[in-house]
N, CA, C and O atoms as a MOPAC input file, in Angstrom:
PM7 MOZYME 1SCF
protein

 N     13.92700 1     1.27600 1     4.59500 1
 C     14.05400 1     2.40700 1     5.49500 1
 C     13.27900 1     3.58300 1     4.90400 1
 O     13.40400 1     3.87700 1     3.71500 1
 N     12.48600 1     4.25100 1     5.72800 1
 C     11.64500 1     5.33600 1     5.25500 1
 C     12.26700 1     6.70900 1     5.42200 1
 O     11.63600 1     7.71500 1     5.09600 1
 N     13.47400 1     6.76900 1     5.91600 1
 C     14.14900 1     8.04600 1     6.11000 1
 C     15.13000 1     8.26900 1     4.96200 1
 O     15.95200 1     7.40200 1     4.66900 1
 N     15.04400 1     9.44300 1     4.30700 1
 C     16.02300 1     9.71800 1     3.25200 1
 C     17.44400 1     9.74200 1     3.81800 1
 O     17.72400 1    10.44200 1     4.79100 1
 N     18.32100 1     8.98000 1     3.20500 1
 C     19.72800 1     8.94000 1     3.60300 1
 C     20.57800 1     9.07600 1     2.34300 1
 O     20.04900 1     9.06600 1     1.23100 1
 N     21.87100 1     9.20000 1     2.51100 1
 C     22.75900 1     9.27100 1     1.35000 1
 C     22.63300 1     8.02200 1     0.48800 1
 O     22.84400 1     8.06800 1    -0.72400 1
 N     22.28800 1     6.91000 1     1.12300 1
 C     22.20800 1     5.64200 1     0.40900 1
 C     20.95200 1     5.53800 1    -0.47300 1
 O     21.00400 1     4.92400 1    -1.53900 1
 N     19.83200 1     6.12600 1    -0.04500 1
 C     18.59300 1     5.94300 1    -0.79300 1
 C     18.05800 1     7.20900 1    -1.47000 1
 O     16.91800 1     7.22400 1    -1.93300 1
 N     18.86100 1     8.25700 1    -1.53100 1
 C     18.45600 1     9.49400 1    -2.21300 1
 C     19.16300 1     9.58300 1    -3.56000 1
 O     20.38100 1     9.42400 1    -3.65200 1
 N     18.39500 1     9.83500 1    -4.57900 1
 C     18.93200 1    10.03000 1    -5.92500 1
 C     18.34000 1    11.30700 1    -6.50200 1
 O     17.29800 1    11.78700 1    -6.05500 1
 N     19.01400 1    11.83500 1    -7.48500 1
 C     18.54300 1    13.05500 1    -8.14000 1
 C     17.92100 1    12.70100 1    -9.48800 1
 O     18.03100 1    11.57300 1    -9.96900 1
 N     17.27500 1    13.68300 1   -10.07300 1
 C     16.73500 1    13.52000 1   -11.42300 1
 C     17.87400 1    13.15500 1   -12.37900 1
 O     17.70500 1    12.31600 1   -13.26300 1
 N     19.01600 1    13.78200 1   -12.19700 1
 C     20.17600 1    13.48700 1   -13.04900 1
 C     20.61200 1    12.03500 1   -12.88600 1
 O     20.88200 1    11.35300 1   -13.87400 1
 N     20.68300 1    11.55900 1   -11.64000 1
 C     21.03000 1    10.15400 1   -11.40100 1
 C     20.04800 1     9.23900 1   -12.13300 1
 O     20.44300 1     8.25500 1   -12.75800 1
 N     18.78200 1     9.57900 1   -12.04500 1
 C     17.75300 1     8.76000 1   -12.66600 1
 C     17.91200 1     8.75200 1   -14.18400 1
 O     17.79100 1     7.70700 1   -14.82400 1
 N     18.18000 1     9.90600 1   -14.74300 1
 C     18.32700 1    10.02900 1   -16.19700 1
 C     19.59000 1     9.31700 1   -16.69900 1
 O     19.56000 1     8.64700 1   -17.73200 1
 N     20.68400 1     9.46200 1   -15.97300 1
 C     21.95800 1     8.91200 1   -16.43100 1
 C     22.12600 1     7.41700 1   -16.15400 1
 O     22.88500 1     6.74200 1   -16.85000 1
 N     21.42900 1     6.89800 1   -15.15000 1
 C     21.61800 1     5.49500 1   -14.79800 1
 C     20.30200 1     4.88100 1   -14.32500 1
 O     20.19100 1     4.42500 1   -13.18700 1
 N     19.31400 1     4.87700 1   -15.20800 1
 C     17.98600 1     4.37100 1   -14.84200 1
 C     18.03700 1     2.90400 1   -14.43100 1
 O     17.41900 1     2.52000 1   -13.43800 1
 N     18.75800 1     2.08700 1   -15.17500 1
 C     18.82300 1     0.66300 1   -14.84300 1
 C     19.52600 1     0.42500 1   -13.50300 1
 O     19.12400 1    -0.44700 1   -12.73300 1
 N     20.56100 1     1.19300 1   -13.23300 1
 C     21.24500 1     1.08800 1   -11.94700 1
 C     20.32400 1     1.49900 1   -10.79700 1
 O     20.33500 1     0.88600 1    -9.73000 1
 N     19.53400 1     2.53500 1   -11.02800 1
 C     18.57600 1     2.98100 1   -10.02000 1
 C     17.53000 1     1.89400 1    -9.76400 1
 O     17.18900 1     1.61000 1    -8.61600 1
 N     17.03100 1     1.29600 1   -10.83000 1
 C     16.04500 1     0.22300 1   -10.67500 1
 C     16.62900 1    -0.97200 1    -9.92300 1
 O     15.94800 1    -1.59300 1    -9.10700 1
 N     17.87400 1    -1.28300 1   -10.19800 1
 C     18.53000 1    -2.38900 1    -9.49100 1
 C     18.67700 1    -2.05800 1    -8.00600 1
 O     18.45800 1    -2.91400 1    -7.14800 1
 N     19.04800 1    -0.82000 1    -7.71000 1
 C     19.17700 1    -0.39000 1    -6.31900 1
 C     17.82300 1    -0.48300 1    -5.61300 1
 O     17.74100 1    -0.95800 1    -4.48000 1
 N     16.76900 1    -0.03300 1    -6.28200 1
 C     15.42700 1    -0.08900 1    -5.69900 1
 C     15.01200 1    -1.53700 1    -5.45400 1
 O     14.39300 1    -1.85100 1    -4.43700 1
 N     15.35400 1    -2.40600 1    -6.38300 1
 C     15.03800 1    -3.82100 1    -6.22000 1
 C     15.71500 1    -4.38500 1    -4.96800 1
 O     15.12400 1    -5.18100 1    -4.23800 1
 N     16.95200 1    -3.96800 1    -4.72900 1
 C     17.71500 1    -4.46200 1    -3.58100 1
 C     17.36300 1    -3.75500 1    -2.27400 1
 O     17.25100 1    -4.39400 1    -1.22800 1
 N     17.19200 1    -2.44800 1    -2.33800 1
 C     16.99700 1    -1.63900 1    -1.12900 1
 C     15.53000 1    -1.47800 1    -0.73800 1
 O     15.22900 1    -1.24900 1     0.43400 1
 N     14.62000 1    -1.59400 1    -1.69100 1
 C     13.19800 1    -1.43000 1    -1.38600 1
 C     12.61200 1    -0.13300 1    -1.88700 1
 O     11.45700 1    -0.09300 1    -2.31100 1
 N     13.40800 1     0.94800 1    -1.84200 1
 C     12.90600 1     2.23400 1    -2.32300 1
 C     14.04800 1     3.20800 1    -2.56400 1
 O     15.17700 1     3.00000 1    -2.12000 1
 N     13.72400 1     4.27100 1    -3.27700 1
 C     14.67200 1     5.37600 1    -3.47300 1
 C     13.87400 1     6.67000 1    -3.53500 1
 O     12.81300 1     6.72800 1    -4.15700 1
 N     14.38500 1     7.68900 1    -2.89400 1
 C     13.78600 1     9.01800 1    -2.96100 1
 C     14.40600 1     9.75500 1    -4.13600 1
 O     15.61900 1     9.70700 1    -4.33600 1
 N     13.58300 1    10.42800 1    -4.90100 1
 C     14.06900 1    11.22000 1    -6.02600 1
 C     13.94400 1    12.69900 1    -5.65800 1
 O     12.85900 1    13.19400 1    -5.35000 1
 N     15.07100 1    13.37900 1    -5.69900 1
 C     15.11300 1    14.80300 1    -5.37100 1
 C     15.35600 1    15.61100 1    -6.64400 1
 O     16.05100 1    15.16900 1    -7.55900 1
 N     14.77300 1    16.79400 1    -6.67700 1
 C     15.02400 1    17.74100 1    -7.76600 1
 C     15.26700 1    19.09700 1    -7.12100 1
 O     14.41100 1    19.62400 1    -6.41000 1
 N     16.43200 1    19.64600 1    -7.37500 1
 C     16.84300 1    20.92700 1    -6.78900 1
 C     16.73500 1    20.90200 1    -5.26800 1
 O     16.19400 1    21.81100 1    -4.63800 1
 N     17.27100 1    19.82900 1    -4.70900 1
 C     17.36500 1    19.62800 1    -3.25800 1
 C     16.01800 1    19.46600 1    -2.55400 1
 O     15.93600 1    19.60500 1    -1.33400 1
 N     14.96500 1    19.17600 1    -3.31400 1
 C     13.65200 1    18.95600 1    -2.71300 1
 C     13.12900 1    17.58600 1    -3.12200 1
 O     13.25100 1    17.19800 1    -4.28400 1
 N     12.54500 1    16.84600 1    -2.17200 1
 C     11.98600 1    15.53800 1    -2.52500 1
 C     10.80800 1    15.69700 1    -3.47500 1
 O      9.92200 1    16.52100 1    -3.25100 1
 N     10.80900 1    14.90500 1    -4.53100 1
 C      9.75300 1    14.99900 1    -5.54200 1
 C      9.00500 1    13.68400 1    -5.73500 1
 O      7.83600 1    13.69600 1    -6.12100 1
 N      9.66000 1    12.54300 1    -5.47300 1
 C      9.00500 1    11.25900 1    -5.71400 1
 C      9.71800 1    10.16500 1    -4.93300 1
 O     10.82000 1    10.34800 1    -4.41600 1
 N      9.05000 1     9.02700 1    -4.86800 1
 C      9.63200 1     7.82500 1    -4.28700 1
 C      9.42700 1     6.70800 1    -5.29500 1
 O      8.33200 1     6.54000 1    -5.83300 1
 N     10.47500 1     5.95300 1    -5.54600 1
 C     10.36400 1     4.77000 1    -6.39100 1
 C     10.41300 1     3.56700 1    -5.46000 1
 O     11.35500 1     3.40400 1    -4.68300 1
 N      9.37800 1     2.72300 1    -5.54900 1
 C      9.28100 1     1.55700 1    -4.68600 1
 C      9.56200 1     0.27500 1    -5.44100 1
 O      9.22600 1     0.14400 1    -6.61800 1
 N     10.17700 1    -0.65900 1    -4.75900 1
 C     10.31000 1    -2.01700 1    -5.23700 1
 C      8.89200 1    -2.55000 1    -5.42700 1
 O      8.01300 1    -2.24900 1    -4.61900 1
 N      8.65300 1    -3.33100 1    -6.47200 1
 C      7.31000 1    -3.82600 1    -6.76900 1
 C      6.73900 1    -4.62600 1    -5.60400 1
 O      5.55400 1    -4.49900 1    -5.29700 1
 N      7.54900 1    -5.44000 1    -4.95700 1
 C      7.05800 1    -6.21700 1    -3.80900 1
 C      6.62500 1    -5.31300 1    -2.66200 1
 O      5.62100 1    -5.58800 1    -2.00600 1
 N      7.36500 1    -4.24300 1    -2.41400 1
 C      6.98800 1    -3.27900 1    -1.37600 1
 C      5.67800 1    -2.59400 1    -1.73200 1
 O      4.82500 1    -2.39300 1    -0.86800 1
 N      5.51700 1    -2.23500 1    -3.00100 1
 C      4.29100 1    -1.59000 1    -3.45800 1
 C      3.09500 1    -2.52400 1    -3.26900 1
 O      2.04900 1    -2.09600 1    -2.78100 1
 N      3.23900 1    -3.78700 1    -3.64900 1
 C      2.15500 1    -4.76000 1    -3.48800 1
 C      1.80500 1    -4.91200 1    -2.00800 1
 O      0.62900 1    -4.95300 1    -1.64700 1
 N      2.82000 1    -4.99500 1    -1.15800 1
 C      2.58400 1    -5.10200 1     0.27500 1
 C      1.81000 1    -3.89300 1     0.80100 1
 O      0.86600 1    -4.04500 1     1.57600 1
 N      2.21000 1    -2.70200 1     0.38100 1
 C      1.50600 1    -1.48700 1     0.80400 1
 C      0.05900 1    -1.49700 1     0.32800 1
 O     -0.83900 1    -1.11300 1     1.07700 1
 N     -0.17500 1    -1.93000 1    -0.90300 1
 C     -1.54000 1    -2.00200 1    -1.42600 1
 C     -2.38300 1    -2.97600 1    -0.60900 1
 O     -3.54100 1    -2.69100 1    -0.30700 1
 N     -1.81600 1    -4.10900 1    -0.25400 1
 C     -2.53800 1    -5.10000 1     0.55300 1
 C     -2.83300 1    -4.55600 1     1.94700 1
 O     -3.92400 1    -4.76500 1     2.47800 1
 N     -1.86600 1    -3.86100 1     2.54100 1
 C     -2.08500 1    -3.26600 1     3.86100 1
 C     -3.18000 1    -2.20600 1     3.81300 1
 O     -4.01900 1    -2.13100 1     4.71000 1
 N     -3.16800 1    -1.38900 1     2.76300 1
 C     -4.21500 1    -0.38100 1     2.60500 1
 C     -5.58600 1    -1.02900 1     2.44000 1
 O     -6.56700 1    -0.57900 1     3.03200 1
 N     -5.64900 1    -2.07300 1     1.64300 1
 C     -6.91700 1    -2.76600 1     1.44300 1
 C     -7.40900 1    -3.38000 1     2.75800 1
 O     -8.59700 1    -3.30300 1     3.07400 1
 N     -6.50200 1    -3.98700 1     3.51700 1
 C     -6.88000 1    -4.55600 1     4.81400 1
 C     -7.41000 1    -3.47400 1     5.74500 1
 O     -8.40700 1    -3.67800 1     6.43800 1
 N     -6.74500 1    -2.32900 1     5.76300 1
 C     -7.17200 1    -1.22600 1     6.63700 1
 C     -8.52600 1    -0.69000 1     6.20500 1
 O     -9.36900 1    -0.39300 1     7.05200 1
 N     -8.75200 1    -0.56100 1     4.90400 1
 C    -10.06400 1    -0.11100 1     4.42300 1
 C    -11.15300 1    -1.11000 1     4.79800 1
 O    -12.24100 1    -0.72000 1     5.22200 1
 N    -10.85800 1    -2.40100 1     4.64000 1
 C    -11.82200 1    -3.43100 1     5.02000 1
 C    -12.13800 1    -3.35300 1     6.51400 1
 O    -13.29600 1    -3.46900 1     6.91600 1
 N    -11.11000 1    -3.15800 1     7.32700 1
 C    -11.30800 1    -3.05100 1     8.77100 1
 C    -12.17000 1    -1.84200 1     9.10300 1
 O    -13.06600 1    -1.93000 1     9.94200 1
 N    -11.90800 1    -0.72400 1     8.45900 1
 C    -12.67700 1     0.49300 1     8.68800 1
 C    -14.13900 1     0.29200 1     8.29500 1
 O    -15.04600 1     0.71100 1     9.01300 1
 N    -14.35700 1    -0.35000 1     7.15400 1
 C    -15.71800 1    -0.62200 1     6.69600 1
 C    -16.44000 1    -1.55800 1     7.66200 1
 O    -17.61800 1    -1.35700 1     7.95800 1
 N    -15.74200 1    -2.57500 1     8.15000 1
 C    -16.33500 1    -3.50900 1     9.11100 1
 C    -16.70200 1    -2.78700 1    10.40500 1
 O    -17.75100 1    -3.06000 1    10.98700 1
 N    -15.85400 1    -1.87300 1    10.85600 1
 C    -16.15100 1    -1.10600 1    12.06700 1
 C    -17.40100 1    -0.25000 1    11.87600 1
 O    -18.21900 1    -0.13600 1    12.78900 1
 N    -17.55300 1     0.34800 1    10.70400 1
 C    -18.75500 1     1.14100 1    10.41400 1
 C    -19.99200 1     0.25100 1    10.40500 1
 O    -21.02200 1     0.61200 1    10.97700 1
 N    -19.89700 1    -0.90700 1     9.76100 1
 C    -21.03800 1    -1.81700 1     9.68600 1
 C    -21.40900 1    -2.36500 1    11.06200 1
 O    -22.58400 1    -2.60800 1    11.33900 1
 N    -20.43000 1    -2.55700 1    11.90800 1
 C    -20.67700 1    -3.06900 1    13.25200 1
 C    -21.53800 1    -2.09700 1    14.05600 1
 O    -22.31100 1    -2.51800 1    14.91600 1
 N    -21.40800 1    -0.80300 1    13.77900 1
 C    -22.15300 1     0.22300 1    14.49900 1
 C    -23.57700 1     0.41000 1    13.98000 1
 O    -24.39200 1     1.06100 1    14.63400 1
 N    -23.88200 1    -0.14900 1    12.81800 1
 C    -25.21200 1    -0.01100 1    12.22400 1
 C    -26.21100 1    -0.83400 1    13.02900 1
 O    -25.96800 1    -2.00000 1    13.33800 1
 N    -27.34200 1    -0.20600 1    13.36400 1
 C    -28.39100 1    -0.90600 1    14.10300 1
 C    -28.98700 1    -1.98800 1    13.21100 1
 O    -29.28900 1    -1.75600 1    12.04100 1
 N    -29.14700 1    -3.16100 1    13.78200 1
 C    -29.72500 1    -4.27300 1    13.03700 1
 C    -31.04100 1    -4.68400 1    13.68400 1
 O    -31.27500 1    -4.47200 1    14.87400 1
 N    -31.87400 1    -5.26900 1    12.86700 1
 C    -33.14500 1    -5.77000 1    13.37200 1
 C    -32.95300 1    -7.08900 1    14.09800 1
 O    -31.83200 1    -7.51500 1    14.37500 1
 N    -34.07700 1    -7.72200 1    14.39600 1
 C    -34.05200 1    -8.97300 1    15.13500 1
 C    -33.45500 1   -10.09900 1    14.29800 1
 O    -32.79800 1   -10.99200 1    14.83300 1
 N    -33.67900 1   -10.05900 1    12.99700 1
 C    -33.13900 1   -11.09000 1    12.12900 1
 C    -34.10400 1   -12.25400 1    11.96000 1
 O    -35.15500 1   -12.30000 1    12.59900 1
 N    -33.74200 1   -13.17900 1    11.10600 1
 C    -34.54700 1   -14.37000 1    10.83300 1
 C    -33.70600 1   -15.57700 1    11.19600 1
 O    -32.56500 1   -15.69000 1    10.74900 1
 N    -34.24400 1   -16.47600 1    11.99100 1
 C    -33.47600 1   -17.68200 1    12.35100 1
 C    -33.13000 1   -18.50200 1    11.11100 1
 O    -33.93700 1   -18.60800 1    10.18800 1
 N    -31.95200 1   -19.07200 1    11.09100 1
 C    -31.49300 1   -19.87000 1     9.97100 1
 C    -32.44000 1   -21.04500 1     9.70000 1
 O    -32.67800 1   -21.39800 1     8.54500 1
 N    -32.96500 1   -21.63500 1    10.74200 1
 C    -33.87100 1   -22.77700 1    10.56000 1
 C    -35.09700 1   -22.38400 1     9.73900 1
 O    -35.55800 1   -23.15600 1     8.89800 1
 N    -35.61000 1   -21.21600 1     9.97700 1
 C    -36.78500 1   -20.74000 1     9.23500 1
 C    -36.45300 1   -20.54800 1     7.74700 1
 O    -37.26200 1   -20.88000 1     6.88000 1
 N    -35.29400 1   -20.02700 1     7.46600 1
 C    -34.86700 1   -19.82100 1     6.07900 1
 C    -34.66500 1   -21.16300 1     5.39500 1
 O    -35.09000 1   -21.35800 1     4.25600 1
 N    -34.01500 1   -22.08700 1     6.09500 1
 C    -33.76600 1   -23.40600 1     5.50700 1
 C    -35.06400 1   -24.14300 1     5.21300 1
 O    -35.14800 1   -24.82300 1     4.19100 1
 N    -36.08300 1   -24.03700 1     6.06800 1
 C    -37.37100 1   -24.69800 1     5.84400 1
 C    -38.02400 1   -24.18000 1     4.57000 1
 O    -38.67900 1   -24.93300 1     3.85000 1
 N    -37.84500 1   -22.89600 1     4.29700 1
 C    -38.48800 1   -22.28300 1     3.12600 1
 C    -37.81600 1   -22.72800 1     1.81400 1
 O    -38.49100 1   -22.87200 1     0.79400 1
 N    -36.51000 1   -22.94200 1     1.83600 1
 C    -35.77500 1   -23.22400 1     0.60400 1
 C    -35.30500 1   -24.66800 1     0.45300 1
 O    -34.81600 1   -25.03700 1    -0.61400 1
 N    -35.43700 1   -25.48000 1     1.47100 1
 C    -34.94600 1   -26.86400 1     1.37500 1
 C    -36.09000 1   -27.83800 1     1.28900 1
 O    -35.86600 1   -29.04600 1     1.20300 1

């Protein structure tokens, strides 16, 4: 869940006093928001969630790059048969 709730919000004090418990909660819940003086300061993500986000970002970057390349004007090209005759 991406919305801070009582269940997934922790403070700096919580983190300091029970780091292993916080890590276990993150492992089970997926993430935890860390607040300091009633303001959000960080998010701790489950490693699997982080990997998934990295893969999604990479896919989106690849898609964006492909869209840019698709718009690039290309020449007539060389038929594959001509290339194969030269190298085979």
